Every structure is written in C-alpha cells, then in structure tokens.
C-alpha positions in Angstrom: -61.6 -17.8 -27.6 -59.0 -17.3 -30.4 -58.6 -13.7 -29.3 -58.0 -14.8 -25.7 -55.3 -17.3 -26.7 -53.5 -14.7 -28.8 -53.6 -12.2 -26.0 -52.1 -14.8 -23.7 -49.3 -15.6 -26.2 -48.5 -11.9 -26.6 -48.3 -11.4 -22.8 -46.1 -14.5 -22.5 -43.8 -13.2 -25.2 -43.4 -9.8 -23.5 -42.7 -11.5 -20.2 -40.0 -13.8 -21.7 -38.3 -10.9 -23.5 -38.5 -8.2 -20.8 -38.9 -10.3 -17.6 -41.2 -9.3 -14.9 -43.1 -6.0 -15.6 -43.5 -5.3 -11.9 -41.2 -4.0 -9.2 -41.6 -7.3 -7.2 -42.8 -10.8 -8.0 -43.6 -14.0 -6.2 -46.3 -15.4 -3.8 -48.2 -12.8 -1.8 -47.0 -14.4 1.5 -43.4 -13.3 0.6 -44.3 -9.8 1.8 -47.8 -10.0 3.3 -49.5 -11.8 6.2 -53.2 -12.0 6.9 -53.1 -12.1 10.7 -49.4 -11.9 11.5 -49.7 -15.4 13.0 -48.9 -18.9 11.9 -49.0 -21.7 14.4 -49.0 -19.0 17.1 -45.8 -17.5 15.8 -45.6 -14.0 14.3 -44.9 -13.8 10.6 -43.0 -10.5 10.7 -39.4 -10.6 9.5 -38.3 -9.4 13.0 -40.6 -11.8 14.8 -42.6 -8.8 16.2 -46.1 -9.6 17.3 -47.2 -6.0 16.3 -48.9 -6.0 12.9 -47.8 -3.5 10.2 -49.8 -1.4 7.9 -51.1 -2.9 4.6 -50.7 -6.4 6.1 -46.9 -6.2 5.4 -44.5 -8.5 7.2 -42.2 -5.6 7.9 -42.0 -1.8 7.8 -39.6 -0.1 5.3 -36.7 -0.8 7.7 -38.1 -4.2 8.6 -37.8 -5.3 4.9 -34.8 -3.3 3.7 -32.8 -2.9 6.9 -32.6 -6.5 8.3 -29.0 -6.1 9.4 -27.8 -9.1 7.5 -24.5 -10.3 6.1 -25.8 -9.7 2.6 -26.6 -6.6 0.7 -29.6 -8.4 -0.9 -31.9 -10.7 0.9 -33.7 -13.3 -1.3 -37.1 -14.5 -0.1 -38.9 -16.8 -2.6 -38.2 -15.4 -6.1 -37.8 -11.8 -4.9 -34.6 -10.0 -4.0 -34.9 -7.3 -1.3 -32.1 -4.7 -1.4 -30.7 -3.9 2.0 -29.8 -0.4 3.2 -28.2 -1.8 6.4 -25.9 -4.8 6.2 -22.3 -6.0 6.8 -21.6 -7.1 3.2 -18.2 -5.8 1.8 -20.1 -4.3 -1.2 -22.6 -1.5 -0.7 -25.5 -0.9 -3.0 -25.7 2.4 -5.0 -27.6 4.2 -2.2 -25.0 3.5 0.5 -25.2 1.7 3.8 -26.7 3.1 7.0 -24.3 0.8 9.0 -21.7 3.5 8.7 -23.8 6.0 10.7 -24.0 3.4 13.5 -20.4 2.3 13.5 -18.8 5.6 12.5 -17.5 8.2 15.0 -20.1 10.8 14.1 -23.6 11.1 12.6 -22.6 13.2 9.5 -21.8 9.9 7.7 -25.4 9.5 6.8 -29.0 10.5 7.2 -30.4 9.9 10.7 -33.5 7.8 9.9 -35.8 6.9 12.7 -35.5 3.2 13.6 -32.0 2.8 12.3 -29.8 5.4 14.0 -29.9 7.8 16.9 -31.1 11.4 16.5 -28.5 13.9 15.5 -27.7 15.8 18.7 -26.6 18.9 16.8 -29.2 19.3 14.0 -32.0 17.5 15.9 -34.8 17.2 13.3 -33.8 20.2 11.2 -32.7 19.4 7.6 -29.7 21.7 6.8 -30.6 24.4 4.3 -34.4 23.7 4.5 -36.6 26.2 2.6 -40.3 25.8 2.9 -40.8 27.3 -0.5 -38.8 24.5 -2.0 -40.7 21.8 -0.3 -43.5 20.8 -2.8 -45.4 18.6 -0.2 -48.8 19.8 0.9 -47.5 19.9 4.5 -44.0 21.0 5.2 -41.3 18.8 6.8 -42.4 18.4 10.5 -39.4 19.3 12.6 -41.3 18.0 15.6 -40.7 14.5 14.2 -37.7 12.4 13.1 -36.6 11.8 9.5 -38.2 8.7 8.0 -37.9 6.5 4.9 -41.0 7.7 3.2 -43.9 10.2 3.3 -44.0 13.7 4.7 -40.7 13.4 6.6 -39.0 11.0 4.1 -37.5 10.8 0.7 -39.4 7.9 -0.9 -43.1 7.8 -1.9 -45.6 10.6 -2.1 -44.6 13.2 0.5 -48.2 14.6 0.5 -48.9 11.6 2.7 -47.9 11.6 6.4 -48.0 7.8 6.7 -45.1 5.9 5.3 -47.2 2.9 4.2 -49.7 5.1 2.4 -46.9 7.1 0.8 -45.5 4.1 -1.1 -48.8 2.1 -1.4 -49.0 0.3 -4.7 -45.4 1.1 -5.7 -44.1 -2.5 -5.5 -47.0 -3.7 -7.7 -46.6 -1.1 -10.5 -45.1 -1.9 -13.8 -41.6 -0.4 -13.8 -40.2 -1.4 -17.2 -39.9 2.2 -18.2 -37.0 2.5 -15.6 -35.1 -0.5 -16.9 -32.3 -0.3 -19.4 -33.4 -1.5 -22.8 -36.9 -0.3 -22.2 -36.4 3.3 -20.9 -39.3 5.6 -21.5 -38.8 8.8 -19.7 -42.2 10.1 -20.7 -43.8 7.4 -18.5 -41.6 7.9 -15.5 -43.1 9.8 -12.6 -45.4 12.6 -13.8 -44.6 16.2 -13.3 -46.6 17.5 -16.2 -50.1 17.5 -14.7 -53.2 16.9 -16.9 -53.9 13.3 -17.7 -50.4 12.2 -16.8 -51.0 10.9 -13.2 -47.9 10.8 -11.1 -47.2 7.5 -9.4 -44.6 6.3 -6.9 -44.0 3.1 -8.7 -43.1 4.8 -12.0 -40.7 7.1 -10.3 -37.0 6.3 -10.0 -36.3 4.3 -6.8 -39.8 5.3 -5.6 -38.6 8.9 -5.4 -41.8 10.7 -6.3 -41.6 12.2 -9.8 -37.8 11.7 -10.2 -36.6 10.2 -13.5 -33.7 7.8 -14.0 -32.4 4.5 -15.3 -32.1 1.5 -12.9 -29.4 -1.1 -13.0 -30.9 -4.5 -12.2 -28.7 -5.4 -9.2 -28.9 -2.0 -7.5 -25.1 -1.6 -7.6 -22.8 1.0 -9.1 -19.7 -1.0 -9.8 -17.8 0.7 -12.6 -18.1 3.0 -15.7 -20.3 0.5 -17.6 -22.4 -0.8 -14.7 -24.3 1.9 -12.9 -27.5 3.8 -12.6 -28.2 6.7 -14.8 -29.4 9.9 -13.0 -31.5 12.7 -14.3 -30.0 16.1 -14.4 -31.1 19.5 -15.9 -29.7 22.9 -16.7 -29.9 25.0 -13.6 -32.8 27.4 -13.6 -33.3 30.0 -10.9 -36.8 29.9 -9.3 -38.4 31.2 -6.2 -40.2 28.1 -5.2 -40.6 24.4 -6.2 -43.8 22.5 -6.8 -44.4 18.9 -7.9 -44.4 20.0 -11.6 -40.7 21.1 -11.1 -39.5 17.7 -9.8 -37.7 15.5 -12.4 -34.0 15.4 -11.3 -32.3 13.8 -8.4 -31.1 17.2 -7.3 -34.8 18.5 -7.3 -35.5 15.6 -4.9 -32.6 16.7 -2.5 -33.8 20.3 -2.7 -37.1 19.3 -1.1 -35.3 19.3 2.2 -32.1 21.1 1.4 -33.5 23.9 -0.8 -31.0 26.6 0.2 -28.2 24.5 -1.5 -30.2 24.5 -4.8 -32.1 27.7 -4.9 -31.4 31.1 -6.4 -33.6 34.2 -6.7 -35.4 34.0 -3.3 -35.4 37.3 -1.4 -32.8 37.2 1.3 -31.6 33.8 0.1 -27.9 33.0 -0.2 -28.7 30.0 -2.4 -26.0 28.7 -4.8 -25.9 31.9 -6.9 -25.0 31.8 -10.6 -21.9 31.1 -12.6 -20.7 34.7 -12.0 -20.1 33.7 -9.3 -21.4 30.5 -7.7 -21.9 31.0 -3.9 -22.1 27.3 -3.2 -21.0 24.3 -5.3 -23.4 24.3 -8.3 -25.9 21.5 -8.8 -28.1 20.8 -11.8 -25.5 22.7 -13.8 -23.7 21.8 -17.0 -20.2 20.5 -16.6 -18.2 23.0 -18.7 -16.9 21.7 -22.0 -13.7 23.8 -21.7 -10.6 24.0 -19.5 -9.9 21.3 -17.0 -13.5 20.0 -17.1 -13.1 19.0 -20.8 -10.9 16.1 -19.7 -13.6 14.3 -17.7 -14.7 11.9 -20.4 -14.8 8.5 -18.7 -17.6 7.9 -16.2 -16.4 7.6 -12.6 -18.6 6.1 -9.9 -16.9 8.4 -7.4 -18.3 11.4 -9.3 -21.4 10.2 -11.3 -23.0 12.7 -13.7 -26.6 13.5 -14.5 -28.0 13.2 -18.0 -30.4 15.7 -19.6 -32.2 12.7 -21.1 -31.9 9.2 -19.6 -30.2 6.9 -22.1 -31.8 3.6 -23.0 -28.4 1.9 -22.3 -25.8 2.5 -19.6 -23.1 4.9 -20.9 -19.5 4.8 -19.8 -18.9 8.2 -21.4 -19.1 11.7 -19.9 -19.8 14.6 -22.3 -18.6 17.9 -20.8 -20.8 20.7 -22.1 -23.8 18.5 -22.0 -23.8 16.3 -18.9 -24.8 17.6 -15.5 -23.3 17.9 -12.0 -25.9 16.8 -9.4 -26.0 16.3 -5.7 -25.2 12.7 -6.2 -22.0 13.6 -8.1 -20.5 14.2 -4.6 -22.8 12.6 -2.1 -24.4 9.2 -1.7 -28.1 9.0 -0.8 -28.2 7.0 2.5 -24.8 6.8 4.1 -21.1 6.3 3.3 -18.0 5.6 5.3 -17.0 9.3 4.8 -18.1 12.5 6.5 -21.0 14.4 5.0 -22.1 11.4 3.1 -19.4 12.0 0.5 -18.3 9.4 -2.0 -14.6 9.8 -1.0 -12.5 11.0 1.9 -12.4 14.8 1.5 -9.8 15.2 4.3 -7.1 12.8 2.9 -5.0 12.4 -0.3 -7.0 12.1 -3.5 -5.4 10.6 -6.6 -6.1 11.9 -10.2 -9.6 11.1 -11.4 -11.0 10.5 -8.0 -13.6 12.6 -6.2 -13.1 16.4 -6.8 -10.3 15.6 -9.2 -12.6 13.7 -11.5 -14.0 17.0 -12.7 -11.2 19.4 -11.6 -8.6 17.5 -13.6 -5.9 20.2 -13.5 -5.9 20.5 -9.8 -3.0 18.7 -8.0 -3.6 15.6 -6.1 -3.5 16.3 -2.4 
C-alpha cells in the first residue's frame, strides 16, 4: 500500500512539473464517439452521418481543417491546431486556405479533401525518386496526396490507410519533443534493434523525424519557434527508414531528386563543387557573407545537428544547417512555391534569401 501511494505521489509530481505527458488530454468523447449518434444527431464535427475510422469524430481534415476563424480550436481541455482557418496568424506549418483563395495551386500542397487537384502535376510529386521513398509501397500516383499514410507526410507511410498510419500517436507520451525535456534519443527511431519507431514520438507525427516543439505551434520570432533537425549532407543512392531523422529527409521521401546525389543518371543537388540545385541538409558556411547570419530569422529557419533543450535565438554558421524548411513552409503560404517570402518582389536585408546571403543587394 505504501509503495502504491509513493508511486502515485511521484506520478503526480511529474505531472505538475512537466504537464501532460501525452499529445492530447481530456475526456474520450472529445475526439471519439461510440456510434456517431446522440439523440439521433451525428457526433462528427462536420455533422456527417458517415462514421470515421477508429471511432473518431472527424478525419485528419475533419479535426484539423474545420475552416474556423481561429488557428486553434479548443474542445474541452484540448487545443486542436488548424491547418485551414481565417485567423490573421498562421501556425508554423502554414495555412491551406492560401491554396484555395490564391490564384494558383503552387501556394501549397494539394491535399485531397481540402483543395482541388493540381491540373499540371496531377498526382505526381515533383522530383519523385522511388529509391528515396522508404515506404514499403511507393507513392501511388493513381491517388491524390493525403495527410497521412502511403500518400501523405504524417504517420507511418508503410500503411495505406490514414487512420492506421497515425493510430496511437495522440495517446503517446511526447515529452521528449518538448523544450525543457528534449531527449533526441527517444524521438522516432531510425536505429533498428530494440528501438521501436513510433509515430507519437516523432516530430509532428512525421515518422522518424526529430525536432523540438513549441507549445502553441507557432513560429513568432527569434526566441519563440520550433527547432528543426538538420544534418551534414551525405550522398547516397537510396533512402530507407534508418536514414530518416531530419526534416529534409522527410521532404525527400516525395521530392528525392532535390535531395539526392550519386544516383546513376540523377541530376540531384550535386556537391559544393558545384551545387546543381540549392543545397539542403548542408552546413551554412562559416565564412564570407554567410558568417553574418547570426540572429535566427523565422523567414529563414535553420536546422540543428542536435536539437537543443531550449529554444535558441542564435544561428552558428559553420555548424547550423540549411534545410528544406529554411525556404519553404510545410502546408501552404501566401507565396508561390510554398515559399516563406515573396520571391518576385523586393526583399529587405535579413529577409528570405538575404538572411543567409547577407552581401547580396536588396532587390
């Protein structure tokens, strides 16, 4: 009995110090419904009478794309980040609304259920290389891009079903992703053996990817932002699950030609002598114009070779990494090609390209 009481006290103390140890908390009914019916009325967030997998009250989009005025919807004690909203402030991943309201699809990814199919690319991810897709079944170009699973970014892409791909993620302890408790060794997997990869331990449910998560899902300034995993570029001829740790590795699953080097007949990104495409997962040089990029910019975020236990507002050229997210957002932005800034108009010093290329003239 005494042992039980002491265990409870320890658990309570941990909870008070670190908060919830799970990705989501609150009554089950916040997210689940037994029969999708209460007093004859559907329980789904969109009032649909069609039940969802895993007894959920909404699909990925049904929960996270509710087309609300707010970028975070609060139900019970849980906040649900929104990827489609009309709030003036976008979350770190961007806002799919720009693809809908913008003049052209290139402002964002064309996810089924949110936006129309891209009439130029159809279902073909630009730069796709099957050898760089670690999933057991390659991206299915006969089907649309989705949030999760085989044709998505989130969850286990070895699974074709979106619900199965992210199953259990919301109920997994995710303290290793939170600042103050960062433990990179416990994020994702990627090492095989007894280290079992899980979606819930992966940064933003991106299978195997490491990172540090800010609590309100927003990148607002140099001292309030996510921390992204980067690595020194390494040429390789293929990519398996054991290679996935960085945010650029994740992007390369569908856009491998923009990350690869060494494949026969592959144009890839080349090497530093010379780069053929803009480098990614490459060290920002510690000399020349790059040496002046020392204050973190949310229009040009950097990757870290090791995720810090606290948010850092400092950039260290010669150590920190340029990643895909240094230029692009994940979901959608108000700019062409999902860029973080308007590439076609005047840039001021320290913004966009000029954050790293500090000796180039503003244009």
